[in-house]
C-alpha positions in Angstrom: -13.3 33.9 120.4 -13.4 33.1 116.7 -11.3 36.2 116.0 -8.7 35.1 118.5 -8.6 31.6 116.9 -8.2 33.2 113.5 -5.2 35.4 114.6 -3.4 32.4 116.2 -4.0 30.3 113.1 -2.6 33.0 110.9 0.6 33.4 113.1 1.2 29.6 113.0 0.9 29.6 109.2 3.3 32.5 108.8 5.8 30.8 111.2 5.6 27.5 109.3 6.2 29.3 106.0 9.3 31.1 107.3 10.7 27.8 108.7 10.1 26.1 105.4 11.9 28.9 103.5 14.9 28.6 105.8 15.0 24.8 105.2 14.9 25.3 101.5 17.8 27.9 101.4 21.2 26.2 100.7 23.9 26.3 103.4 26.6 29.0 102.8 29.7 27.7 101.2 33.0 28.0 103.1 35.5 30.4 101.4 39.0 29.1 100.7 41.7 31.4 99.5 43.5 30.1 96.4 47.2 29.4 97.1 49.7 31.8 95.7 51.5 30.3 92.7 55.3 29.9 93.1 57.2 31.3 90.2 60.1 29.2 88.9 63.6 30.5 89.7 65.1 32.6 86.8 68.8 32.2 86.1 68.9 35.1 83.6 71.1 38.1 84.5 74.6 39.3 85.5 76.4 38.0 88.6 79.5 38.5 90.7 81.1 36.1 93.2 84.1 34.6 94.9 85.6 31.2 94.5 88.3 29.0 96.1 89.6 25.5 96.1 92.6 23.4 95.2 94.6 22.1 92.2 96.5 19.0 91.6 98.3 18.0 88.4 101.6 17.5 86.6 104.6 19.5 85.3 107.4 18.1 83.1 110.8 19.4 82.1 112.7 17.9 79.2 115.6 17.4 81.5 113.7 15.8 84.4 110.6 14.1 83.2 107.2 14.6 84.8 106.4 15.2 88.5 103.3 16.1 90.6 102.1 19.6 91.5 99.5 20.7 94.0 98.2 23.8 95.9 95.4 26.2 96.5 93.7 29.2 94.8 91.2 31.9 95.6 89.7 34.8 93.6 86.8 36.5 92.0 84.2 35.5 89.4 81.9 37.5 87.0 79.4 36.2 84.4 76.1 36.4 82.6 73.3 33.9 82.1 70.4 33.8 79.6 67.7 31.3 80.2 65.5 29.9 77.4 63.0 27.4 78.7 65.1 25.1 80.9 68.3 25.7 78.9 70.7 28.2 80.4 73.4 29.7 78.2 76.2 31.8 79.8 79.7 33.2 79.8 81.9 33.3 82.9 85.3 34.7 83.7 87.5 34.4 86.8 90.9 35.4 88.0 92.6 33.7 91.0 95.7 34.0 93.1 97.3 30.6 93.1 100.0 28.7 94.8 100.2 25.4 92.8 103.7 24.0 92.6 105.9 20.9 92.6 109.5 19.9 92.8 111.6 17.0 91.6 115.2 15.8 92.1 115.0 13.4 89.2 117.9 14.4 86.9 118.1 17.6 89.0 120.3 17.2 92.1 119.5 20.5 93.6 115.7 20.4 92.9 113.8 21.6 89.9 110.5 23.5 90.7 107.5 24.6 88.7 105.0 27.0 90.1 101.8 28.8 89.0 101.0 31.9 91.0 97.9 33.2 89.2 95.3 31.5 87.0 92.4 32.9 85.0 89.7 31.3 82.8 87.1 32.7 80.3 84.5 30.1 79.5 81.2 29.4 78.0 78.6 27.5 80.0 75.5 25.5 79.1 73.2 24.4 82.0 69.9 22.7 82.6 67.6 24.6 84.9 65.7 22.2 87.2 64.1 25.2 89.0 66.7 26.0 91.7 69.3 23.4 90.6 71.4 23.8 87.5 74.0 21.2 86.5 76.3 22.6 83.8 79.2 21.9 81.4 81.8 24.5 80.6 84.9 25.1 78.5 87.1 27.8 77.0 90.4 29.6 77.5 92.8 29.4 80.4 95.7 31.8 81.3 98.4 31.7 83.9 102.0 32.6 84.8 104.3 29.6 84.9 107.6 29.8 86.7 110.5 27.3 86.7 113.6 27.5 88.8 116.6 25.5 90.1 119.7 26.6 92.0 119.4 30.3 91.3 118.4 29.9 87.7 114.8 30.7 86.8 112.5 31.4 83.9 108.8 32.3 83.5 106.2 32.8 80.8 102.5 33.9 80.8 100.8 31.1 79.1 97.5 30.8 77.2 95.8 27.3 77.1 92.4 25.7 77.4 90.1 24.3 80.0 87.0 22.1 80.2 84.8 20.8 83.0 81.4 20.9 84.7 79.6 21.4 87.9 76.4 22.2 89.8 74.9 25.5 90.9 72.1 25.9 93.5 70.0 28.9 94.3 70.2 29.6 98.0 67.9 32.7 97.9 66.4 35.1 95.3 69.8 36.7 94.6 72.4 34.2 96.0 73.7 31.0 94.5 76.4 28.5 95.5 78.3 26.3 93.1 80.8 23.4 93.0 82.8 22.7 89.9 85.7 20.8 88.3 88.0 22.1 85.6 90.9 20.5 83.7 93.4 23.1 82.7 96.3 22.7 80.2 98.6 25.7 79.8 100.9 24.0 77.4 104.7 24.4 77.7 107.4 27.0 77.3 111.1 26.8 76.6 113.0 27.7 79.8 116.4 26.9 78.1 119.5 28.2 79.8 117.5 30.4 82.1 116.7 27.2 84.0 120.4 26.1 84.0 119.9 23.5 81.3 120.5 23.1 77.6 119.3 25.6 75.0 116.0 23.6 74.7 114.4 22.7 77.9 110.6 22.8 77.7 108.5 23.1 80.8 104.8 22.0 80.8 101.9 22.5 83.2 98.5 20.9 83.6 96.2 20.9 86.6 92.8 19.6 87.9 90.9 22.3 89.7 88.2 21.5 92.3 86.5 24.8 93.4 83.5 26.0 95.3 82.0 29.5 95.1 79.2 31.9 96.0 77.6 34.3 93.5 75.3 37.3 93.8 72.8 37.7 90.9 71.6 41.2 89.9 
């Protein structure tokens, strides 16, 4: 009987010790996976794209004075960006088919018409990278073919001028961006002279305001 009592007492003691050990052991900590860090969008690299929009501006002949022009354009774009911190430096070129024209009967009974049928720009760009948004300013050279005609007389000249403007570009996906921009273009003037049925000196000028949108693919 004493032996049985001793065995039961020993089992009770061992059970109590095991329970106490379990109570003193800290509860397991729940494991949480750290979130994956999102890398900021990088604007550095080459890109190709398409653009299109409209132009509205003014032309002037010495013999007629100034008149309004308007029309559309569409074409291709190529460029390169280099990002330093949040500053983005780049160069961009484009060439567009255009149909920007206007006609006046002021001092020109049969109608005097100015038309631009292609337009190209080569510009520097400076942008501010707010991750996937990049506002920018831009400026450089502009080139186009200006034509003037009236009553079977016509003249044309490929002009070099300047442009300045700005816009906003937004990253749609890792390689695709969309942009909207405004450019003021001044192609100066050329002497159409007797080719336009006027006096020996008859200067024709052309300026336009371009509002364009585009999509670019970045390599």
